[in-house]
N, C-alpha and C positions, 0 to 999 in steps of 0.2 A: 457553095462553100463560104463560111464566114471570112470577112476580111477585117483589117484593122485589129488583129489579135496577135499577141506575143506569148511564146512559151515561157513561163516562169519556173526556171529550174530550181530544185531544192538543194540546199547544201548537204542534205542527208542522201547521200547516194545509194543506189540499190545495194551495193557491197556493204556499206555501213549498216543500212536498215536490216539487211539479213543478218549481220553480225550480232547487232543489238537484240534482234528478236529470237536468235538462236535457231532459225530454220530458213529454208529456202522457199521461194514462192513458185509454184508451178501450176499449169492447168492440165487437168485430166479430162479429155473430151470423149464422153460416151456417145456413140452413134449407133442406130439400128432402127428397125421396123417398130411401129407401135406394138406393144405386147411382147417385145423381145426379151424384157426383163431389165431394161436400162435403168429405170427409177428404183426398182427393188435392189439392184446391185449398187447403185450410187448411194443409197441410204445406208446400207450395210457397210460400204466403204468409208463413208463419212464418219460413221460410229467407230470403226475400227481405228481410224486415224485419230480421232479426238481422245479416245480412251487410252489408259495405260495399257501397255507399257510405252506406246508411241507418244501419246499425249501432245499431238500437234495441232496448230490452228487449221482448220479446214471448214469449207462452206460449200453447200450443195446448191447449185442453180438448176432448178427443174423446169423443163419445157412448159407444161400446164401452168405451173405457178407464176412464171414470168409473164404470161399472158393475161394474168389477172391485173397487173400493174404496168410495169415499164412498157410491155408491148401489147396492151389491150386495144390499141388502135389498128392492129394488123390482122389481116385474114390468112388465108391459106393459099393464095395465088402464088405462082413462082416468084413474082416480084416481092411480095410480102414476106415470103419464106426467106428470101435473100436477105431483106432487111432485118428480120427477125434474128438471123444468125449474126449478121454484122453487129447488131447492137450487143447481143449476148457475148460475143467475142471480145468487144471492147470492155464490157463490165468484167468479165472473167480475167482480162489482162490487168485491169486495176486491182482486183482482188489478190492476184498473183504478184503484182508489183509491191503490194502491201506485205508480202511474205506470208500470205495465206495460200493453202492448197485449195484451189478452185476446182470443184467437180460439176461438170456440166452434164446434163442428161437431155439431150435433144435428138429427135429423129435426124435432123440435118441431112436431108435426102440428097442434096446436090454436092457433088464432089468439088465443084468450083467454090462454093461457099465454104466448105471445110477447109480447102487450101487457103483461102483468103484469111480464115480465122488463124490458121497456122502462121501465115506470113505476118499478120499483125502482131502475134506473140514474138516471133523469132527476129524481128527487125531490130537493129541495133537501137539501143535507148540513148536519150540525149546524154551527151558527156562521153560517147564512146563505150558505154557499158554494153555488155552483151544482152541479147534478148531474154525473154521468158521462155523456159522449157514448155513445150507443148506436146502431150501425150495423147495420140489418138487410140481409143479403145473401140474396136467393132464388136458389138454385141450381136452376134450372127445367129440367126434362127430362120428355118424355112418358112415362107409366108404361110403355108399350110398349117404349121404348128402355131404360129401367131394367131392365126384366124380361129383355130380350136380353142386357144386360150381365151381371147377376146374379152378380158374382164370388164370392159367398159361398153361392150356391145357395138363398137365402132365399125368393125368389119361387117357385121350383119347389116347395119344402116348403109354402109357404102355399097354393098351387094344390092341393097334395094333402091340405090340411086338417091339416098337421102343426104349423103355426104359427098359432095363433088370433090374431085382432086385429092383422093385419099391415097397416101403413100402405100404402094404395093398392090393396090386394086386398080385404081383410075389415074394414078400419078406414079412416076418411076422413083426407084430408090437405086442410086448409083453406089455400088459397093466400093468401100475403100480399097485402094490398090496396095498400099504399103503401110498399113497401121502398125503402130508400135507393138500393140497387143490386139490378139484375135481370139475371142472367146465364143465357143459354140454353146449358147445357154440352154439348148435342148439336151445337151450331154454334160453339163457342168452345173453343180450346185451353187447356189449363191455364195455359200461359205468358200468353196473352192475358187470361185471366180475373184472373190476379194483376196484370197491368198496369192493368186496368179499376179494381180495388180501390184500388191504390196511387195511381192518378191522382186518383180521388174523395178519398182522404185528404189528399193534397197540396192539392188544390183548396180544401178545407175548413180547411187550416191545421193539421190534426191531427198532421202529422209535423215541424212546424217548432218550434224551441225556445221554450218560454213566456217571457213577460217576467219579469224578475226581481222577486221579492217580498221585502219587507223584514220581518225578524222584529221583534215589538214589544219 
């Protein structure tokens, strides 16, 4: 851990920033097996939030895309998966802290890693401000259905032993215990999945303009 560092607090508090930007920052964490439909739903959700009538700031962080840059030094061992999720949780938190709706689409197979991501978001911010809302969305699909879809041919390679530690085949997926949203993607269309998520966010008031905050 780095030493000789000091946190530099901004005079623009989260409440002031949110008031000026006219929206709240949150993280929507999509988790599920490969080929569960996470990325497809995340893309559609991002578009729905960005476009009118909502017209909100949103940004999608995709598991594969992040491994082309920020996490290109990581493999798929349990330790590397843990660090992969830790890093993206920190990045998503920064996006949400800037009053953007961060949408993450990661297998994130281990419950402890997802719990850590939640703790990072929900921890009290400097100055006593409340943490960042974290919404876990389980995109649930039977592994048999995911394997039938297999758009990237990954399950086939895993069965042939060409991909070690593949989630759902040779590595575990620990199902969420209490996700805020649970979507069975083999029974729910992408359009309906987006509607379910947006309805939840609206019901919690996350898509409504925040109250005005006064600067000191």
